[in-house]
N, C-alpha and C positions, 0 to 999 in steps of 0.2 A: 346562276340561279338566284332568285330572291324570294324571301318570305316577309310578307307584311302582315301586322296585326291591327285590325280595326274593331272598335268597340261595337257590338250588335246593337242595331236599332229596332229590331222586331223580335217578338218572342211567340212561340206558339203553344197553346194550351190544349190538352186533350181532356175532354169532359164527357162524362157518361151520365144521362139522366134517366130516371125511372118514375113510373106512375102505377099505383096499385089500385085495384078496384074489384068490387063483386061482379061487375059486368064489364064487357070490353069497352063500351062507352065511358064508364067511370074511370077505368084505367087510362084510357086516351086523354080525358080531360084533366086527370091528375098530372099526367106527362106534359101536357100543354101548359098547364099552370106553372110547373117546375121550370120548364123551358123559359117561359116568359119572366119568371122571377130571377133565374140564375143569369140569363143574357142581359137583362135589364140592369142587374147589379154590377155586372163587369163593365157595361157601357157607362155606368155613372162614374166608374173609376177612370175609364179611357173612352172618351166619345169617338175617337177614331179607330176603335177595335172593329174588326170584321168577324163575321160568324158564318160557318157552313156546316151542314149536316152530313152524317155518314149513314151507316146501317140503322134501320128503324125495324123493330120486332115487337110481336105481340105473342104471348104464350099463356096457355090455360095453367092454372094451379088446381091440382086434384088433391082430394082428401089424403092420399098417400096409403091406402089399403089396396092398391092395384096389385093383383096376384103375380103379373108379369106385363111385359111390354105389349103383350097381345091386346090388353085393354086400351092402352094408350094409342095403339094402332087402329083400334075400332074392330078388333077381331074377337073381343070376349063376349060374354053373355050380355044381353041388353039390360039385364037387372043391374050389372056392374056399373053401367054408365047412366043409369037413371038418376033423377033429382036426388034421391035418397040412397042410392047404391053406395058400396064401398069404394068405388073408383070415380066418384061423382066430382064434377067441376065445382070448386068453391070460390074461385076467383080468376083475376087475370092480371098479368104484369105486362106493361109497355115500356119499351126502352128505346133510347136513341143515343147514338154516337155523335158528338159534336166536336168540332175544332174551332178554336177562337185565336185569331191573330191580333196581338197588342202592339201598339206603338210605344205605350208607356212601359218600357222595360222595367223601371225601377218600381212599378206596382204590381209586378208579376206574382210575387209571393203573397201579397195582400188579396189579390184577385183569387187566388186558389182557396185561401181560407174563407172568403166571402161566397165563393160558389158552393163550398160545402155547407156552409151555414143556411144558404138559400134553398137547398134542396138537391144538389148534385150527389149522385151516388158514389162518384170518384171524380178527382180533378188533379191533374199532374201537368208538370212542365214537360213538354216534348222536346222542344229545342229553342235555341237562340240562332238568329241569322241576320243577314243584310238584306235591307230593302233594294239596294242597288250594287249587287255584286260585281257588275261590269266595270264600275268605277274603281273598286277595290283591285280587280284584275288589271285595270289600265295602269295603276299605280305600281302593281307587283312587276308588270311587264318593263315599264320604264326603269325600275330598279335593277331588274335582270340585265337589261342591255347595258347600263352603267357598270354593273359588275363585270360583264363579259369583256367590255372594252378595257377595263383596269386590268384584268387577268392577261388579255392579249398583249398590252402594252409592257407588262412585266416580263412576258416570255419573249417578245421582240427585243426589248432591252438586254436581256440576259444573253440573247443570241448574237448581239451586235447589230441588229438590223432596226429599221424604223417601220413603224406600222402604216400599212398601205391602205388602200380603199376596201370597203367591204365587198367580199365576193358573193356571199349568200348568208341568209338568216333562216334558221329552221325553228319552229316553235316546238319545244321539248315537251309541252303539255298539249299535245294534239288532240286529247280528248275534250279540249274546249271548256272554257268558263266553268271549270270545276270549283265549287265552293265548299270548304271543309267546315262542317258544322259540328260543333261540340254538343254532345248530348248530356243533359244535366241528369242528375239523380232524380227519380219520381218523387214528387212532393205531395203527401196527402195530408190534408187538414182535417181536425176534429171540428164538427159543427158547433157553434156557439148559439146562445139565445139571441133571437133576432134583435131584441132591443139593446144588446149590449154594444159597446163601442167597437169599431173594426180593429182587429189585432193586426198591427203592421209588422209585415215580414220583409226585411231588407234582403234585396238581391243585388249581388255583385258579380255579373257575368264575366266569363272569360271572353277575351278578345277573339273574334273569328279570324282564322288564319287563312290567307290567300296567297298561294304559291304560284310563281312563273318560272319557267326553265326554258331557255333558248340556247341554240348553238349558233354562233357567228364565226364565219370563215373570213379572215382578213388575208390580203395580200400583203406580203413583206417586201420592203424595198431595201435593198443593200446600199 
């Protein structure tokens, strides 16, 4: 069995964006503006970063004098839902969940602070990982084979025999190419004034652990 540790070369950020407006269109525009600003800011730190979106939602904001959920479900009196009624709509909130993958691992902390400054409602480090886990897996397998042979030679020597040819090799990690990702603590940053210098947050990630376990059967030669 072998366990190797490789410094991560990728980081994944989880970002939530929000837009508020008195109309659905206004909320959508505010969300689009926040999205453009936040993603543009992160890209300025790491031009190789990639971005993808998750859930998108739009919801009404009501005055707060709704007697029960019946009004929100459209089952109340029409006067309650009128423009001047106690359960009237006073605005809209548009939200989107986004994931950003960064190559510049050392700039992740700074990116979180910048995202909050530029309008993200929340930004956090989701995980560190490897861009090429197969290479780490290959190294771990090679180390596991070396370790297995050393153990087998020790057993053969103790029994007064010599190590013969390999009879069979079994992969102990038959669940295949598993990469252990270390989850980092959520990091939330307080927004700063747009004109202020960037606040640099140093990140020292733990190495990504890649394990390999094999079973090798050798023949013994007397």
